[in-house]
ZAMARGU-4260 file (C-alpha; in steps of 0.2 Angstrom, whole numbers, plus 5000, padded with zeros to 4 digits):
<rodrens>
0) 5015/5041/4921 | 5024/5025/4915 | 5028/5029/4895 | 5040/5013/4893 | 5037/4997/4880
5) 5033/4982/4892 | 5046/4968/4888 | 5041/4954/4897 | 5032/4951/4915 | 5045/4945/4929
10) 5040/4936/4945 | 5047/4943/4962 | 5055/4927/4968 | 5062/4933/4983 | 5060/4948/4996
15) 5073/4951/5009 | 5067/4962/5026 | 5083/4973/5030 | 5083/4988/5042 | 5080/5003/5029
20) 5070/4992/5015 | 5073/4977/5006 | 5081/4966/4995 | 5070/4959/4980 | 5076/4948/4967
25) 5067/4946/4951 | 5064/4930/4941 | 5066/4937/4921 | 5073/4932/4905 | 5069/4942/4890
30) 5077/4959/4898 | 5089/4949/4902 | 5099/4951/4885 | 5105/4971/4888 | 5103/4971/4907
35) 5117/4976/4919 | 5121/4983/4936 | 5116/4999/4935 | 5103/4996/4926 | 5086/5006/4927
40) 5068/4995/4926 | 5053/4994/4931 | 5045/4982/4943 | 5026/4985/4947 | 5026/5001/4940
45) 5042/5008/4952 | 5060/5013/4943 | 5071/5002/4952 | 5092/5001/4950 | 5100/4983/4944
50) 5113/4980/4958 | 5115/4960/4953 | 5113/4949/4939 | 5111/4930/4943 | 5107/4914/4933
55) 5087/4917/4937 | 5084/4936/4933 | 5090/4952/4944 | 5092/4958/4961 | 5087/4976/4964
60) 5087/4984/4986 | 5070/4993/4990 | 5068/5009/5001 | 5058/5008/5018 | 5049/5023/5010
65) 5047/5016/4994 | 5038/4999/5000 | 5027/5010/5011 | 5020/5020/4994 | 5019/5008/4982
70) 5014/4991/4978 | 5030/4982/4983 | 5026/4984/5000 | 5015/4971/5000
</rodrens>
């Protein structure tokens, strides 16, 4: 059960499939002030680890199992 606070609604702007999963790029603004690589953030109810930051938002990796079992697979 998610018990965090929703700070904003971001947008998944890029999904690059790779062996074993995918790389996601999420466009966001409000959460960027205190977000950095290694931070944990919920995306569509899935807890992801931020791997990089860009001017548009952040990137995270998703395993094949996470894509199969969650809405991130769509």
